[in-house]
C-alpha positions, 0 to 999 in steps of 0.5 A: 372883581371890584364893584363900580361905584364903590363908596369912598367910605368903604373898601372892597375886601376880597381876600384868599388865603392859603393854609397847609395843615393850619400853618400859612406857607410862604414857599421858602426852602432852606438847605441845612447842612448840619443836624443841629440846624435841622433839629433847630428848624424842627423845634422852631416849627413846633413852637410856631404851630403851638403858638398859632394854634394857641392864638387861634383857638384860645377861648374865654369865659364872660361873667355877667353879674346883675347886682340890682334890678329897679323893678320886676326882681322876681322875672327871669332875666336873659342876656341877648347878644352877638353871641346868640344872634340877639335872641331876647329869650334864649334858655341857654342864656338865662341868668341863674341865682347867684348869692342872696339877691343877685343873678348871673350867667357864665358864658364859656368858650368865647374866642378873643373879640368885641361882644355886644349885649343887652338884658331882657325878660324874654322879649324886646318889649321887656328889654332894659332901659335907663331909669327914665325908660329911654332906650339903651345902646348895647353893652360892649365888652372886649374879651382877651382873657377871662372877664367878670363885669357887674350890672344894675338894671335901671328900668324895663321897657314895659315899665313905661307907657308907650309914647306912640311912636310916629308913623313914619312910612311914606304914602307908597307903603300900604299893609296887604293884610294883617293876618295873611295865613301861612298854611305851611306853618298854621299861623299868620303874618302881616304883610307890607308892600311898597308901590312906586310912585305912579303905580296906580296910573301907569301900566307897566310891570315891576320887579319885586324884592321880598324882604323879611323883618317887615316890622323894621323896613318902613316905620318907626311905629312898628320897629322895635329899634328904629326903622331901615328906612327902605321907602325913603331910600327907594324913593331917592334912588328911583328919583335918581336912576328911574329904576323901580321896584315893588318891595313885599315886607314880611313880618318876622314872628317874634319868638318864632323868628329863630326857627322861621329863618333857620332851615336846619334843626338845632339841638334846641329847636326844630328849623322852620326855614324850609316851610317858611321859604316854601310859603314865600314861594308857593303861597305869597308870591302867586298871590302878589303876582295875582294882585299886583303888576309884577314881572314874575320871572327869576330875573326880576325876583329878588330876596333880602334880609339881614342877620338871620334874614340873610341866612334864610335869603341865602337859602332861598336862592340856593333852594329856588334858583327858578324863582329868585334871580338875586339876593341881598344878604346882610350880615348873615348869621351863617354860624348858627346854620353850618349846613347852609355852605353844603346847600349853596354847594349843590345849588344848580345855578347853571342857568339862572346865574344869579346876582348876590350882594353881600355886605357886613361890618367888620366889627360886628363879630369875630365869626362874621368876616371869616364866614362871609369869606367862606361863602365867597370862596365857595361860590367864587370857586365854583364860578356859581354866580353871575360875573357881578359878585360883590362883598363890601365891608365898611372898615 
């Protein structure tokens, strides 16, 4: 299946590979007469299998050494990257003393590929910067063998006074509550809402899309590393298509993001994703439906997010198909929660037939495309979703 109107700068990737015992089978048969050639065939097969498994399963170490830190030299330093879902305070990725004045970390068992990362002091508000306090791009390293690299940290974000980032949200964006109660987790959260132009003067009701990482959706002022421009994009789409929607944005919980967006326990933390989704379903949605002009049925209720937000969106539509009729799953962090595949496999979508949109970049990480292919194959093989199913990967 293909997506109508696919952008010419993108290509639709829908692939199915068939393997037997880890070896690609092309179906070719050889009738060998002499034992010599039978022996050579076996030897060649063994060599090919060994070569394939060596290529697929080669793992390397990445050693990162910080030789100099301009300020706050005594503070702990962490590394956050696409190898730990950009967690700024992951204790497993804390640098250790290395020699007299240096700190280092050795990251083991990395498959070959490109990795991006930044150094922090435990939060994105304390991330490394240039000597002038400017935000830095991600550091990138290509791993095809054991790698060791040295770094100097010229500054930290909190070394420089806040210049007051502009509020870029359009007039259609409002804050519902700065401390909306989450009884399932005994904490509070800021909730945003985008209402289409004309909402206040007409009587019609609207579909609703619930989105995670609310800080990043609408305004530069609240976004740590640039807003997504959801409100501006919707203004343009509505003007062109006349299809309107309400967006509800839910702020992430800073250091709680890793647990709130993961429904499964890990060896390091207890997953809180089940309670977080229960909050959306049983607390937030009833409130939104009671206060705003919404279409309340699953066919008009959607959920979307990126990275861990993509993971928890996949979980939400698998767990509550009677609530959500569609999901936008962007660059999902499936690798951190392998239990999501079983969750989807046992989902009962026979009545709702949800619409799912997957989107990811082919260069994000080595696991991104294979994980998306695995989920696509699982859903497509079971014919679990509606006829309009897309995987779009810009190349």
